[in-house]
C-alpha positions, -999 to +999 in steps of 0.1 A: -734+450-359-722+418-379-746+429-408-729+464-410-694+450-410-690+439-447-706+472-459-682+493-438-651+476-446-659+471-483-666+508-486-628+514-480-621+491-509-644+512-530-624+542-522-593+524-534-609+515-566-617+551-573-582+563-567-567+536-591-592+541-617-575+573-627-554+567-659-516+570-651-519+563-614-502+529-614-475+526-588-454+498-574-449+503-537-423+505-509-438+494-475-423+523-457-433+549-480-459+544-508-481+518-492-488+537-460-491+569-481-518+552-503-536+537-474-536+571-458-552+585-489-578+558-490-590+567-454-590+605-462-612+600-491-636+577-471-639+602-445-647+629-471-674+608-486-689+602-453-689+637-442-708+648-473-737+626-464-733+602-493-728+572-470-751+580-441-751+545-428-713+545-422-693+564-397-661+582-399-627+563-396-610+576-365-574+587-364-566+556-344-583+533-368-564+551-397-532+543-379-541+505-376-548+504-414-516+521-423-497+498-399-514+467-415-505+479-449-469+480-439-467+447-419-480+427-450-444+427-463-431+410-432-414+376-435-423+356-466-457+371-471-445+390-502-444+356-521-482+358-525-483+395-536-487+387-573-519+380-592-518+373-630-555+377-641-550+364-676-535+329-663-551+331-630-520+326-609-495+341-585-457+344-588-443+316-607-472+294-601-476+302-563-509+311-547-521+344-560-527+376-538-564+373-544-564+337-529-541+347-501-562+376-492-594+357-491-584+324-473-582+324-435-576+288-437-543+292-457-530+321-437-537+303-405-524+268-415-555+254-403-552+267-367-580+286-351-572+323-346-536+319-356-517+352-351-504+352-385-539+354-401-547+386-415-573+376-442-604+393-452-623+365-434-604+371-401-610+409-404-648+403-405-648+380-375-626+401-354-647+432-362-679+413-353-666+401-320-655+436-310-616+435-316-615+465-338-577+468-336-571+435-351-598+438-377-584+471-390-548+458-391-562+427-411-579+452-435-547+471-439-530+439-450-558+434-476-555+469-489-517+463-494-525+434-517-550+452-537-526+482-539-500+457-553-526+445-579-522+478-595-486+472-605-476+457-638-447+436-624-473+421-599-499+413-625-476+403-653-454+377-634-424+397-636-399+390-610-382+422-596-357+420-566-357+448-541-348+483-554-322+500-575-307+485-605-323+451-603-357+463-589-388+477-607-385+511-624-420+519-607-407+509-575-377+533-578-399+560-589-428+556-564-406+556-534-408+595-535-445+593-524-450+595-487-479+605-464-467+640-463-467+645-502-494+622-516-526+643-514-551+628-539-582+626-517-592+663-518-589+668-555-604+635-563-635+642-541-638+678-554-639+663-590-671+645-582-656+608-584-677+583-564-667+551-548-667+522-572-689+495-555-682+457-564-700+427-553-672+409-538-635+413-526-626+390-555-640+415-580-618+443-566-588+419-573-600+409-607-607+444-620-576+461-607-553+434-618-569+433-653-566+471-656-529+468-647-521+439-668-539+451-700-528+487-699-493+488-689-460+469-696-436+458-671-400+462-680-394+425-689-429+419-705-429+444-735-424+417-760-438+389-741-460+364-759-477+356-726-499+386-728-520+401-758-524+435-743-513+462-744-502+459-781-466+472-786-464+496-815-437+518-831-409+503-811-374+519-816-344+500-804-309+517-797 
């Protein structure tokens, strides 16, 4: 079983990479609407690929396992975990110099504070260990936490060190817009599968963070980084000021 664990869990990350490779689909996420909606779509796409026979060595994600993943994607915003939801791939840092989401996701030692099987450890390492020993519920919850972090890596504010506070006037324009997406109205998986898009397979979890964050950082501005000299891309042209 242990040899199959990385393949099965990483395949879910592949489906996430496909969804975000579509130009224009760059959100900022609300933990009660968009995060669970995206995670739901990831599982639906995974299952479509499995049923097609493209991934015969894997099995279908069950409805219960999907709910664990969705719950994990919601729970990652609990407490002060949000402080580690930023990853600037240009400067390889998190929010204002704190630990990046890439480091946070991959370090059981940091999330556990050095304590074995700490209840607050929902890292990738912990997900693999829990799955290997048969604790599927906790493994899928932890993977949901990791999916939340990669979902955030597609958001310009999260990859361009742009502080945004909550929602509304002082929040991110993307967050305000993306709150309308829910599990009921976000239905990308069927059309994505019908288009023939295939899972994007990377060699490591770190590569998913690097590629997702680099795409977001280099192709999209955040509200407060349009004229920032911290980033060479994207290039601002034909600006008009009112």
